[in-house]
N, C-alpha and C positions, 0 to 999 in steps of 0.2 A: 930558569930565568924570567923576571918580567919583561919585558923589552919597553922602551920610556919612546913615545912620541909627543909630532905637535896634533894631529888630526886622524881624525880617524874615520872613515865614512865609512857607514852601516849600506849594500845595494852596490851593484856593477852594474843596470838603468842609464840611459842617458845624462843622471841627474844627478847620481852617483861618482858617473867617472869625468861628470862634464868638473866636477868640482870635486872630483881630484884631478882636471889638468888646475886651475885654477889654481887651487889651493900646494897643488906642486911651485909654480911659478910664480909661487908670493913667497917660495925658498920656508915650506911647511916641511919638518917629516909627515911625508902624507905615508898614508894606508888606508887602502880598499876591500876591507871586506866582505866576499857577495858566498852564500851555501848554492846560488843554486847555478846556472846560465852564464855570460860574461857576457852582459847588454840588453837582462829581462828581455821586457814585450818587445827591444826593439830587432833584435838579435829572430827573430821571429816571422818579425813581417817581410813579404816577400818583397816592395817594391815600396821603394821610399820618390817620392816625386815632387813631395810639399816640402821639402827639408831646404830651406835656405841655400842658394851651393853645393848640393846637393850634383855629383855626378849622374848623365844621362846609366838613365837604368838602373841608376841605385836599389841600393835595397840589404835589407835591417843589415846581415851579417859583413859587407859588409861598406860598412858606414858605422858600425860598432870596433870593430877591424881599428880603422881606421883614425875613430875612441881612446882605444886604447893603447895606440901605438905612440897617439902624441903626452898620456898617462906619465908614461913609462917612459918618454925623449925626454921629461921634463923629470922625473925620477918621482912617480910616483911609485910606490911595491902594493903590486894588488895577488891579491892569494882567497886563493876559495875554503874556509871554512867555517862553523856554522857557534851560534853566540848559543854558550851558554848562559852568562848574569852578565848583567853588566852593574853597575855599582858607584854613586856617586861619593863620594871621595870631597874633604875641605878644598880639597883644592886639584881641581881634577877628577878625572876617573876608570874606572878598572874595569878592562873587558876579560872577559874567559869566555876560548872558545874550546873548542870539543881536541886543539892540535898547541896553543898555545895561552898566555893570556900577556895584559896588554897597561900599559895607563898610558890616559890616556890627557893631553888637555883642553884640549875640543874632539865635538863629532858633531856629522852630520848624516843624519838620516833622510835615505833613499831607499827605502826598498818599496814604495813604490805602490799600487794596491792592483789587486787581480781582475775580468768582467764575470759577475756570477754567471753563474753557465746557467741554462734551464735546463740542461736532464735530460735529456731527449738522447734514443739512441741516435751514437753516428757524430755530436757534435766534434766531441774531439778528434776523428779520423778527417772531421772534413776540416777541420779550421782551418784556414787558407785556400780549402779548396771550395768558396764558394759563398764554405761561412764567414762573417766578419764580426765587428764587436764596436767596429769606425766609419758609421761615413762622410769623413774629413778626408780624412786616411785613404780607404777604396773608391768610394760607391763614383767615380770615373772610371772604372774596369766595363764598370756598368750597361755602358753604354746603348741606350737601346731596347737592354734587355730586363724582364718581368723580375722586383725582387722581391724578398717575402721579410714585417718588418716583425722582431714578435715584441709587444710588452706593447703599457700603456700610457704609461706615467710622459711629463714632460719630453725628457730624452729622449725617447720613442718617439714620439710624437715632432718632435722637434725634426729630430734627424728624418724618421721619413719624409719629411715639405721639400728638404737639403737636396733629402735622393733624388725626387720628382726631377729635377737638373736633368738628371744624365739618365733615369729608369726609364721603359715606356711605362709601364706598369708597378705602383706600390702595391702589393696587398699587408698592412696590419692589423695584425691577427692577436685577441686580447683574449684570457681567459677570462673577462669578465663583462656584463655585460652593460658598459660602460667605460671612455674613459675618464684617465687620471689628469690627464695632464691638466693645466688650469686652464678657463673657459675660452679666453683668446687665442690662444691654440688648438685647437680642437676646432675653432669656428676653418680659423683656414686649412683646419684638416681637410675636415667636412667640404666643402667650399673647393675643395682641389677637386678637380677629374680629374685626374689621374689614380687618386689614391682612394684603394677600397680597402675593407673591410671585416673580418669576419669572427664575430663573437661569440664567450664563452664555450671556448677552441680552446684546448692546448695543442706542444708538440708533439708526435708519438716519436717519428723514425724520423732521418735524412738518408732520404737515395739516393742511389747518382754511381758512372761513372767515371771512381779518379776524380770524379769537380762535379757539385749536385749538379742533379736536378728536377727533382720534384719533397718533398714534402709530405708524410703525413700525417694525418690530426684526425684530432679525435673531442667530437662534441660533451663539454664535461654536465649539460642537460638533459640531450639524450642519448650519448652513446655512441652518437650515432663516428662508422669512419672517414674518410672519405684522401682524396690524394690533389695534394697542390701540383703541376708543374711551377717552378720557376729557378731563373738561373741561379737565384743570389739571394740570403740570406742576413739581417742583419739583428745580432739577439742585445738588447737595449732592457735591463732587469734589472742594471746595480751594476756597482762595479764593490770589491769586495778587499778596502786596504791593509798593506799585511805591515800593523804594528800593534798584532799584539803583545809582539816583544817591551816592549814601551809601557805602559798602562799604570804600570806604578814608578815613572817615571818621569813625565810629559803630562803635561793636560791633552786629552783627547774629545770630540765631542762625539756626540750617541750614535753616527754614526762610523766611528770607526777611526777616524781623519787625527792627525796632527796639526797640532792650532800651532800657528808661526803664522809672522806679521809677512809685511815686506818685505823687508831686510833678512829676512826668511827666521824671525831669532823666535824659540819657543819660548813659555816660561821659565825654564832652568838656562841661568846666564852657562853658557859658553855650549849647550846644542841647538845643534838651527838644522830643520827638516829643507830639504828638498824634493820636486816630481811631486808625485801622484797620489800618494802617502798624505800632501799634505790637501788639504779642500781647496779647490779652485774649481772658476769654470770654466778650463779647456786642458784636456789634457793631452798632449802633444810632444811629441820628441822635441820640438824647438822650444813650450813651454816647459818643459823638463830641466832643459839643455841651463835653459835661461835661468831656471831657482839654481840648478849645481852654483852657474859661475857666480852667485851674489853670495851665495850661504863658503864659499871658497872666502871670493874677500871676503868677506864680514871675518867670516872661524882669523885669517891672519890676524886685521883689524882688531878683533877679544886678544888672540894671545899680545899681541904688540902695547896692550892698554894695560891687561893682567898680569902677566910678565916679565920683567924688569932685568 
């Protein structure tokens, strides 16, 4: 039997949980569907000190736990299921998962994006143990230490510059012989005395004893192998938005991000988007939560205007 809902939120990261909170507070019959870990990237963040109002020494799991509790206190339900089908109807949407079938008046897409992995040996094992994908989140944990940044685009170079506020030294490792970042950003990096560059080089392996201690490097032109002592590694080679399920449903840009306006509306009436799966300049818990709040409120407004 098909279950009927006011809104289905796809994804239970910071954006999805925030959307669930606001939708449920608006008295919508709200369901959050998550195929993986409740909390998304927030759940895997060891320390959180830049989320407004967070308790001292807060962690991702603690913040996720509280967000989930708030959703459920207002009546939102959270299930761990995998969606296999989404169909746009004359009015509303049909969603099929590996367990249930649903009809919903609105959808909020909050499936997030994953940092693109560099692919070197030990990358997954040392994530959160010296390997990071967010300088804003983790930079201050490397005060006075030596850091490597992998990448050569705008994000890599900008974050490398940002990390010099904390680090003793930042080494940017790039697989080519010149940066891809815009010239103005390059100039700032080249003029920063804390930044060094290693060209034509890829990381083969990370080494350490519980935490990162060094990188094994390979020069692409000469094949030479070397070892670089570092205390941390920041990887900036892009993000992969989790938008594959929606390619035939809503407008998506060339990078795979779902196109949404400042009210989180997509090109399909009744479908909203929130968080890192939406094209945006800053990927942070606070911006994901803000997106979710806007989407939740606008889903309620959409229903009140279109379902009498």
